[in-house]
Residue frames relative to the residue before (quaternion, step in Angstrom):
aa qw qx qy qz dx dy dz
M 1.0000 0.0000 0.0000 0.0000 0.00 0.00 0.00
T 0.2582 -0.7784 0.5547 0.1404 3.58 -0.58 1.13
N 0.2339 -0.7459 0.6094 0.1328 3.54 -1.28 0.44
E 0.1810 -0.8573 0.4754 0.0794 3.51 0.49 1.32
L 0.7425 0.4077 -0.2216 0.4830 3.58 0.98 -0.80
N 0.3671 -0.7680 0.4567 0.2586 3.59 1.34 0.03
I 0.2529 0.7685 -0.5466 0.2160 3.56 0.86 0.92
P 0.5350 -0.6505 0.4267 0.3295 3.61 -1.02 0.71
D 0.5277 -0.5915 0.4836 0.3712 3.55 -1.26 0.36
F 0.7695 -0.4088 0.2335 0.4315 3.56 -1.32 0.32
D 0.7381 0.4376 -0.2466 0.4504 3.60 0.72 -1.05
S 0.6905 0.4717 -0.2766 0.4736 3.59 1.24 -0.39
L 0.4198 0.6966 -0.4803 0.3284 3.59 1.26 0.02
P 0.4911 -0.6689 0.4564 0.3209 3.62 -0.85 0.87
S 0.5226 -0.6495 0.4542 0.3142 3.56 -1.03 0.80
V 0.1694 -0.7499 0.6332 0.0898 3.53 -1.21 0.70
K 0.5605 -0.6506 0.3989 0.3216 3.56 -0.77 1.07
D 0.8633 0.0956 -0.1253 0.4795 3.54 -0.99 1.04
M 0.6302 0.5166 -0.3406 0.4690 3.60 1.25 0.14
P 0.5446 -0.6112 0.4460 0.3619 3.63 -1.12 0.51
Q 0.6209 -0.5107 0.4210 0.4201 3.57 -1.25 0.34
G 0.6803 0.4337 -0.3487 0.4770 3.54 -0.96 0.91
C 0.4728 0.6637 -0.4448 0.3717 3.57 1.28 0.10
A 0.1798 -0.8312 0.5232 0.0547 3.56 -0.58 1.19
W 0.2745 0.7772 -0.5253 0.2112 3.56 1.15 0.45
G 0.7962 0.2792 -0.2342 0.4830 3.54 -0.90 0.99
I 0.5166 0.6697 -0.4145 0.3359 3.60 1.18 -0.42
F 0.7849 0.3079 -0.1568 0.5143 3.57 0.97 -0.85
D 0.3794 0.7161 -0.5005 0.3044 3.61 1.23 0.24
K 0.0587 -0.8088 0.5851 0.0011 3.57 -1.09 0.67
D 0.8586 0.0319 -0.0525 0.5090 3.54 -1.01 0.91
G 0.7099 -0.4817 0.2564 0.4453 3.57 0.99 0.87
K 0.6112 0.5470 -0.3472 0.4547 3.59 1.28 0.09
K 0.4548 -0.6919 0.4902 0.2721 3.58 -0.85 0.99
D 0.4358 -0.7012 0.5093 0.2430 3.56 -0.99 0.88
V 0.1745 -0.7858 0.5842 0.1038 3.59 -1.16 0.65
H 0.6438 0.5727 -0.3047 0.4058 3.61 1.25 -0.12
G 0.3173 -0.7722 0.5043 0.2208 3.62 1.15 -0.31
T 0.8304 -0.2150 0.1525 0.4909 3.56 -1.04 -0.76
L 0.4378 0.6512 -0.4900 0.3797 3.61 1.21 0.15
N 0.5152 0.6333 -0.4115 0.4052 3.59 1.26 -0.29
L 0.5909 0.5813 -0.3644 0.4245 3.58 1.22 -0.42
L 0.6005 0.5356 -0.3610 0.4714 3.59 1.25 -0.27
T 0.0253 0.8219 -0.5618 0.0905 3.54 0.44 1.28
P 0.6835 -0.4740 0.3341 0.4434 3.64 -1.17 0.29
S 0.6657 0.4987 -0.3210 0.4529 3.62 0.94 -0.79
V 0.6303 0.5250 -0.3321 0.4657 3.59 1.07 -0.73
I 0.6728 0.4888 -0.2940 0.4712 3.60 0.95 -0.87
K 0.6363 0.5175 -0.3313 0.4665 3.60 0.99 -0.77
A 0.6469 0.5102 -0.3203 0.4676 3.57 1.01 -0.79
A 0.6198 0.5332 -0.3409 0.4641 3.59 1.10 -0.68
Y 0.6238 0.5376 -0.3349 0.4580 3.58 0.98 -0.82
A 0.6522 0.5511 -0.3165 0.4132 3.57 0.97 -0.87
E 0.6696 0.5002 -0.3034 0.4575 3.58 1.19 -0.42
A 0.4338 0.6899 -0.4737 0.3339 3.61 1.26 -0.05
R 0.1238 -0.8308 0.5425 0.0123 3.56 -0.80 1.07
D 0.8260 0.2653 -0.1065 0.4858 3.57 0.68 -1.09
G 0.4060 -0.7287 0.4714 0.2862 3.60 1.18 -0.30
V 0.4924 0.6480 -0.4328 0.3877 3.59 1.22 0.43
H 0.1357 -0.7861 0.5969 0.0854 3.58 -0.89 0.90
I 0.1665 -0.8019 0.5736 0.0155 3.54 -1.01 0.95
S 0.2869 -0.7291 0.5957 0.1767 3.56 -0.94 0.92
L 0.2444 -0.7721 0.5727 0.1274 3.56 -0.95 0.92
N 0.4402 0.7157 -0.4434 0.3122 3.57 1.29 0.14
W 0.3085 -0.7104 0.6031 0.1909 3.56 -0.90 0.95
P 0.5505 -0.6507 0.3899 0.3485 3.64 -0.80 0.89
I 0.5284 -0.5833 0.5053 0.3539 3.57 -1.17 0.62
G 0.7956 0.2383 -0.1961 0.5212 3.55 -0.82 0.98
A 0.3261 0.7661 -0.4972 0.2439 3.58 1.18 0.42
I 0.7188 0.2808 -0.2001 0.6037 3.57 1.28 -0.41
K 0.4937 -0.6657 0.4697 0.3042 3.58 -0.92 0.89
T 0.7897 0.0009 0.0421 0.6120 3.58 0.87 -1.00
P 0.4432 -0.7156 0.4602 0.2824 3.65 -0.67 1.01
G 0.4151 -0.7178 0.5086 0.2321 3.56 -1.08 0.76
F 0.7722 0.4018 -0.2659 0.4142 3.54 -1.39 -0.08
G 0.5892 -0.6152 0.3605 0.3800 3.59 1.18 0.57
R 0.3792 0.7535 -0.4681 0.2633 3.57 1.22 0.38
K 0.1893 -0.7536 0.6214 0.1006 3.53 -1.14 0.77
G 0.2523 0.7683 -0.5675 0.1549 3.57 -1.23 -0.18
L 0.3399 0.7704 -0.4777 0.2506 3.57 1.19 0.53
V 0.0412 -0.7504 0.6597 -0.0051 3.53 -0.74 1.14
E 0.7262 -0.2024 0.1673 0.6354 3.54 0.21 -1.32
F 0.7254 0.1025 -0.1407 0.6660 3.51 1.39 -0.08
N 0.5186 -0.6566 0.4405 0.3255 3.57 -1.12 0.51
T 0.3650 -0.7772 0.4786 0.1833 3.56 -0.47 1.24
Q 0.6486 0.5188 -0.3166 0.4583 3.58 1.27 -0.26
C 0.6223 0.5532 -0.3353 0.4407 3.60 1.26 0.16
S 0.7351 0.3382 -0.2196 0.5450 3.61 1.14 0.40
S 0.7091 -0.4134 0.3363 0.4616 3.56 -1.30 -0.34
Q 0.1060 0.7926 -0.5994 0.0364 3.56 -1.16 0.46
W 0.3300 -0.6758 0.6147 0.2379 3.50 -1.33 0.45
D 0.3203 -0.7159 0.5847 0.2073 3.55 -1.08 0.72
S 0.4084 -0.6966 0.5276 0.2640 3.57 -0.94 0.87
L 0.6221 -0.5694 0.3928 0.3666 3.56 -1.27 0.21
C 0.6961 0.3270 -0.3140 0.5567 3.58 1.23 0.36
H 0.3115 0.7582 -0.5018 0.2763 3.55 1.17 0.68
F 0.7910 0.0685 -0.0082 0.6079 3.58 0.97 -0.88
N 0.1904 -0.8315 0.5181 0.0626 3.54 -0.51 1.20
H 0.6267 -0.4748 0.4458 0.4278 3.52 -1.37 0.17
Q 0.4209 -0.7776 0.4038 0.2346 3.56 -0.38 1.24
P 0.6786 0.4912 -0.3386 0.4284 3.67 0.81 -0.75
T 0.7930 0.3076 -0.1543 0.5028 3.62 1.02 -0.74
A 0.3468 -0.7526 0.4761 0.2942 3.59 1.29 -0.37
L 0.4612 0.6771 -0.4511 0.3539 3.59 1.21 0.46
A 0.3061 -0.7305 0.5851 0.1740 3.54 -1.09 0.82
Y 0.7958 -0.2829 0.2123 0.4915 3.58 -1.31 -0.22
N 0.8554 0.1214 -0.1418 0.4832 3.51 -1.10 0.92
G 0.6656 -0.5609 0.2953 0.3940 3.56 1.14 0.66
V 0.4344 0.6974 -0.4644 0.3305 3.59 1.23 0.28
K 0.1591 -0.7615 0.6206 0.0985 3.58 -1.06 0.78
P 0.2429 -0.8328 0.4778 0.1381 3.58 0.07 1.29
A 0.2177 -0.7229 0.6402 0.1420 3.52 -1.23 0.67
V 0.5939 -0.6163 0.3786 0.3524 3.58 -0.90 0.92
E 0.6822 0.4984 -0.3052 0.4394 3.59 0.82 -0.95
K 0.6482 0.5120 -0.3200 0.4640 3.60 1.14 -0.56
L 0.6638 0.5177 -0.3036 0.4463 3.57 1.14 -0.59
I 0.5561 0.6177 -0.3983 0.3880 3.61 1.16 -0.41
Q 0.0085 -0.8706 0.4917 0.0137 3.59 1.03 -0.83
E 0.0985 0.7981 -0.5790 0.1346 3.55 0.63 1.15
Y 0.7416 -0.3924 0.2809 0.4660 3.56 -1.29 0.14
G 0.7976 0.2587 -0.2216 0.4978 3.53 -0.83 1.04
T 0.7420 0.3351 -0.2156 0.5391 3.58 1.26 -0.22
E 0.2672 0.7868 -0.5155 0.2094 3.59 1.17 0.51
D 0.5014 -0.6643 0.4767 0.2829 3.54 -1.16 0.68
V 0.0055 -0.8372 0.5463 -0.0256 3.59 0.51 1.16
A 0.6452 0.5210 -0.3207 0.4576 3.59 1.17 -0.46
R 0.3498 -0.7642 0.4702 0.2694 3.59 1.32 -0.10
E 0.1992 0.7937 -0.5411 0.1938 3.53 0.73 1.10
Y 0.7791 0.2819 -0.1318 0.5441 3.57 1.16 -0.63
P 0.4141 -0.7294 0.4881 0.2413 3.63 -0.94 0.87
T 0.1902 0.8118 -0.5194 0.1870 3.57 0.68 1.16
L 0.6977 -0.5275 0.3055 0.3763 3.55 -1.28 0.48
N 0.5763 0.6093 -0.3938 0.3763 3.62 1.05 -0.57
H 0.6252 0.5392 -0.3468 0.4452 3.58 1.15 -0.49
W 0.5289 0.5823 -0.4223 0.4504 3.60 1.22 -0.28
H 0.6345 0.5259 -0.3243 0.4643 3.57 1.01 -0.83
D 0.6395 0.5306 -0.3259 0.4509 3.58 0.94 -0.87
R 0.6849 0.4934 -0.2690 0.4639 3.55 1.11 -0.75
G 0.6262 -0.5487 0.3385 0.4384 3.58 1.27 -0.24
G 0.6148 -0.5671 0.3466 0.4246 3.57 1.23 0.28
L 0.5633 -0.5859 0.4688 0.3460 3.53 -1.36 -0.18
V 0.1456 0.7859 -0.5756 0.1725 3.56 -0.21 1.32
G 0.3473 0.7349 -0.5258 0.2508 3.57 -0.69 1.04
R 0.6542 -0.4891 0.4018 0.4139 3.54 -1.32 -0.26
G 0.1833 -0.7925 0.5750 0.0877 3.56 -0.53 1.17
I 0.0769 -0.7842 0.6143 0.0415 3.57 -0.97 0.85
L 0.2329 -0.7913 0.5574 0.0940 3.57 -0.91 0.98
L 0.0971 -0.7315 0.6717 0.0653 3.53 -0.98 0.96
D 0.1703 -0.8183 0.5459 0.0583 3.57 -0.27 1.30
Y 0.1478 -0.8238 0.5436 0.0633 3.54 0.16 1.30
K 0.6088 0.5657 -0.3605 0.4235 3.60 1.01 -0.74
A 0.6697 0.4803 -0.3038 0.4780 3.61 0.89 -0.87
Y 0.6303 0.5334 -0.3209 0.4639 3.57 1.05 -0.82
A 0.6725 0.4969 -0.2960 0.4617 3.58 0.90 -0.94
D 0.6421 0.5221 -0.3261 0.4570 3.59 0.94 -0.85
K 0.6661 0.5193 -0.2975 0.4452 3.56 0.95 -0.90
H 0.7768 0.3513 -0.1703 0.4942 3.57 0.98 -0.86
G 0.5447 -0.6646 0.3880 0.3332 3.59 1.19 0.33
I 0.3943 0.6926 -0.5007 0.3377 3.58 1.12 0.63
E 0.1214 -0.8283 0.5459 0.0339 3.57 -0.37 1.22
Y 0.1929 0.7551 -0.6104 0.1416 3.57 -0.99 0.89
S 0.3745 -0.6750 0.5772 0.2662 3.54 -1.28 0.35
P 0.5121 -0.6334 0.4696 0.3408 3.62 -0.99 0.71
F 0.7081 0.4494 -0.2449 0.4864 3.57 1.24 -0.48
E 0.5925 0.4669 -0.4104 0.5123 3.53 1.07 0.85
A 0.5945 -0.6057 0.4028 0.3427 3.56 -1.24 0.43
K 0.0825 0.7935 -0.5892 0.1280 3.56 0.61 1.17
R 0.1738 -0.8074 0.5609 0.0574 3.57 -0.67 1.15
I 0.2263 -0.7751 0.5799 0.1086 3.56 -0.53 1.21
T 0.2620 -0.8186 0.4977 0.1162 3.56 -0.41 1.23
V 0.6679 -0.4717 0.3915 0.4221 3.53 -1.33 0.22
A 0.6304 0.5386 -0.3351 0.4475 3.59 0.97 -0.84
E 0.6617 0.4927 -0.3065 0.4748 3.59 1.00 -0.80
L 0.6365 0.5237 -0.3325 0.4583 3.59 0.97 -0.79
E 0.6464 0.5087 -0.3130 0.4749 3.57 1.01 -0.81
A 0.6465 0.5177 -0.3147 0.4638 3.58 1.03 -0.81
V 0.6344 0.5199 -0.3230 0.4721 3.59 1.01 -0.80
A 0.6563 0.5167 -0.3109 0.4534 3.57 0.89 -0.93
K 0.6611 0.5083 -0.3058 0.4594 3.58 0.93 -0.90
E 0.6997 0.4762 -0.2772 0.4548 3.58 0.83 -0.98
Q 0.7473 0.3935 -0.2148 0.4905 3.58 1.00 -0.80
G 0.4997 -0.7074 0.3965 0.3044 3.58 1.28 0.20
V 0.4056 0.7142 -0.4703 0.3228 3.57 1.13 0.66
T 0.1144 -0.7688 0.6261 0.0611 3.55 -0.90 0.95
F 0.3738 -0.7444 0.5183 0.1938 3.56 -1.13 0.67
K 0.0549 -0.7737 0.6309 0.0191 3.54 -1.12 0.81
T 0.6225 -0.5354 0.4124 0.3947 3.56 -1.19 0.52
G 0.7945 0.2899 -0.2293 0.4818 3.55 -0.94 0.93
D 0.4160 0.7149 -0.4744 0.3014 3.60 1.22 -0.04
I 0.2994 -0.6937 0.6223 0.2048 3.54 -1.24 0.60
L 0.2224 -0.8223 0.5158 0.0913 3.57 -0.26 1.29
I 0.0468 -0.7831 0.6200 -0.0074 3.57 -0.89 1.02
I 0.0940 -0.8007 0.5911 0.0236 3.58 -0.81 1.01
R 0.2033 -0.7766 0.5880 0.0993 3.57 -0.82 1.03
S 0.0940 -0.8091 0.5798 0.0178 3.55 -0.82 1.07
G 0.5174 -0.6466 0.4112 0.3808 3.59 1.23 -0.40
F 0.3826 0.7629 -0.4565 0.2514 3.59 1.30 0.11
T 0.7155 0.4304 -0.2756 0.4763 3.61 0.68 -1.02
E 0.5906 0.5778 -0.3580 0.4349 3.57 1.11 -0.68
A 0.6747 0.5052 -0.2877 0.4547 3.58 1.00 -0.85
L 0.6966 0.4469 -0.2676 0.4933 3.59 1.22 -0.40
T 0.6112 0.5711 -0.3334 0.4350 3.57 1.29 -0.11
G 0.8329 0.2070 -0.1592 0.4880 3.56 -1.00 0.87
V 0.6067 0.5120 -0.3733 0.4800 3.58 1.19 0.47
T 0.6280 -0.5464 0.3928 0.3909 3.58 -1.26 0.22
P 0.6412 -0.5041 0.3961 0.4218 3.61 -1.22 0.33
E 0.6285 0.5417 -0.3346 0.4468 3.57 1.06 -0.73
Q 0.6582 0.4919 -0.3050 0.4814 3.58 1.01 -0.80
Q 0.6064 0.5315 -0.3504 0.4764 3.59 1.08 -0.69
G 0.6716 0.5104 -0.2950 0.4488 3.56 0.91 -0.95
E 0.6290 0.5361 -0.3327 0.4541 3.56 1.06 -0.74
G 0.6742 0.4897 -0.2951 0.4675 3.58 0.95 -0.87
L 0.7095 0.4458 -0.2607 0.4794 3.56 0.85 -0.99
G 0.5885 0.6196 -0.3490 0.3847 3.56 1.21 -0.51
T 0.5385 0.6039 -0.4191 0.4120 3.58 1.22 -0.15
H 0.2503 -0.7854 0.5130 0.2392 3.57 1.27 -0.54
K 0.6051 0.4822 -0.3720 0.5128 3.52 1.15 0.76
T 0.0165 0.7930 -0.6089 0.0001 3.56 -1.18 0.52
C 0.5098 -0.6150 0.5044 0.3278 3.51 -1.18 0.61
G 0.2034 0.7668 -0.5932 0.1372 3.56 -1.26 0.38
V 0.6745 -0.4439 0.3511 0.4740 3.55 -1.24 -0.15
D 0.5871 -0.5802 0.4394 0.3543 3.54 -1.18 0.63
G 0.3026 -0.7809 0.5204 0.1670 3.60 -0.59 1.12
S 0.3291 0.7621 -0.4794 0.2848 3.56 0.52 1.21
I 0.6625 -0.4684 0.3952 0.4307 3.53 -1.33 0.19
E 0.6086 0.5620 -0.3509 0.4366 3.58 1.02 -0.76
T 0.6684 0.4807 -0.2980 0.4831 3.59 0.97 -0.83
A 0.6335 0.5324 -0.3311 0.4534 3.58 0.96 -0.84
K 0.6449 0.5058 -0.3158 0.4780 3.59 1.00 -0.82
W 0.6553 0.5290 -0.3093 0.4416 3.57 0.92 -0.95
V 0.6603 0.4982 -0.3047 0.4723 3.59 0.94 -0.88
W 0.6966 0.4724 -0.2869 0.4574 3.58 0.81 -0.96
N 0.7131 0.4808 -0.2742 0.4303 3.58 0.79 -1.00
H 0.6426 0.4685 -0.3332 0.5066 3.60 1.24 -0.24
H 0.3369 -0.7902 0.4596 0.2254 3.57 1.34 -0.04
F 0.1553 0.7666 -0.5949 0.1852 3.56 0.77 1.05
S 0.4235 -0.6975 0.5096 0.2729 3.58 -1.01 0.73
A 0.7821 -0.0578 0.0515 0.6183 3.58 1.18 -0.56
V 0.2018 -0.7643 0.5977 0.1334 3.56 -1.24 0.41
A 0.0328 -0.8032 0.5944 -0.0235 3.56 -1.11 0.71
G 0.0157 -0.7879 0.6153 0.0198 3.54 -1.26 0.40
D 0.5371 -0.6472 0.4419 0.3120 3.56 -1.27 0.19
A 0.5690 0.5962 -0.3865 0.4140 3.61 1.26 0.08
I 0.7102 -0.4694 0.3214 0.4148 3.56 -1.32 0.10
A 0.7549 0.0554 -0.0703 0.6497 3.56 1.34 -0.26
F 0.5888 -0.5752 0.4120 0.3906 3.59 -1.14 0.44
E 0.7478 0.3349 -0.1857 0.5423 3.57 1.04 -0.80
T 0.6606 -0.5041 0.3866 0.4000 3.53 -1.30 0.33
I 0.1444 -0.7418 0.6459 0.1085 3.55 -1.18 0.69
P 0.5114 -0.2868 -0.8007 0.1229 1.56 -1.50 2.01
P 0.4115 -0.6986 0.5209 0.2671 3.60 -0.95 0.84
L 0.1861 -0.7931 0.5736 0.0848 3.55 -1.13 0.65
K 0.0665 0.7366 -0.6730 0.0129 3.52 -1.23 0.62
D 0.8188 -0.0941 -0.0018 0.5663 3.56 -0.49 1.24
G 0.7218 -0.4513 0.2362 0.4685 3.54 1.06 0.85
K 0.6918 0.4213 -0.2691 0.5211 3.59 1.30 -0.04
E 0.6017 -0.5838 0.4007 0.3696 3.57 -1.16 0.55
A 0.1458 0.7539 -0.6303 0.1147 3.56 -1.02 0.90
G 0.0084 -0.8686 0.4934 0.0447 3.59 -0.05 -1.25
I 0.6583 -0.5376 0.3698 0.3754 3.53 -1.30 0.43
T 0.5617 0.5830 -0.4000 0.4297 3.60 1.14 -0.54
E 0.7046 0.4098 -0.2520 0.5216 3.57 1.01 -0.82
L 0.7069 0.4630 -0.2747 0.4588 3.58 0.88 -0.90
G 0.7882 0.3836 -0.1711 0.4499 3.56 1.04 -0.75
K 0.7589 0.4585 -0.2566 0.3848 3.56 0.63 -1.09
F 0.7544 0.3881 -0.2611 0.4605 3.59 0.60 -1.02
P 0.7055 0.4216 -0.3250 0.4678 3.68 0.94 -0.53
S 0.7823 0.3755 -0.1999 0.4550 3.60 0.81 -0.95
G 0.3943 -0.7310 0.4780 0.2859 3.58 1.16 -0.43
T 0.4212 0.6947 -0.4780 0.3338 3.60 1.10 0.63
P 0.3765 -0.7370 0.5100 0.2346 3.63 -0.54 1.10
V 0.1674 -0.7847 0.5939 0.0590 3.56 -1.07 0.86
N 0.1158 -0.7633 0.6331 0.0559 3.56 -1.03 0.94
W 0.0609 -0.7863 0.6110 0.0692 3.56 -1.11 0.61
S 0.8106 0.2424 -0.2369 0.4775 3.51 -1.35 0.55
A 0.2024 0.7304 -0.6070 0.2391 3.56 0.85 0.97
K 0.5489 -0.6406 0.4208 0.3335 3.56 -0.96 0.88
N 0.6038 -0.5907 0.4016 0.3539 3.56 -1.13 0.71
V 0.0349 -0.7393 0.6717 0.0334 3.52 -1.15 0.77
N 0.2395 -0.7909 0.5499 0.1212 3.58 -0.70 1.04
C 0.4767 -0.6425 0.5161 0.3060 3.54 -1.07 0.78
């Protein structure tokens, strides 16, 4: 795995006042201008060209889960506009979840609600906030996607779990899946993990969906410092999964709630997607 931008590994990232280790604020700043793209900066022209070179079958696949795939969103989530935004796939921006003690988002930004609305004439042309519209300005999200099919791995090895329990997929398990499925990692990869969550909610009644989501638990990657280091040190440009969150809910750190969303997104600037549609190996 090459490191074209020569970014430091997790433990070598410079400390940032009041932030946990692994905070990458300032790493991608350039010419005195604060960065708004986070680890999408790893999707350099050479990385994208190398991804194109691996195209084999010419088949394209949408990972979008249909709008309205869930009758009623779980975990007390809201978001009703004209359709419920919590019932399908979505990417979280880099100011979606902030550092709770300071309310700071990626790169030290403290978003104001009125600034995030960005109606006509008030767009963030100065790039003060790391919001999703700047991904479009950059040309969208194009790169080499890699799938770690944990569900297939678990089925093969007799690992039983419910998608609606706090099953924690560890770094050791992810490495084992990658080895068995022949997946190699490259800088700028878009990591996708299949757990079987959306599959378990498909083709069932609204009542059955409600019963599963009613546990207020979901499988996912272990929301630990070890996972945060693993994600950063592999220099993924973005991470995604098919569950309601990338990390396990409820996430734990030293017995208390935390998680990769807190440990990874606001300090490191790594975009997170959840409820990507199932793709089978």
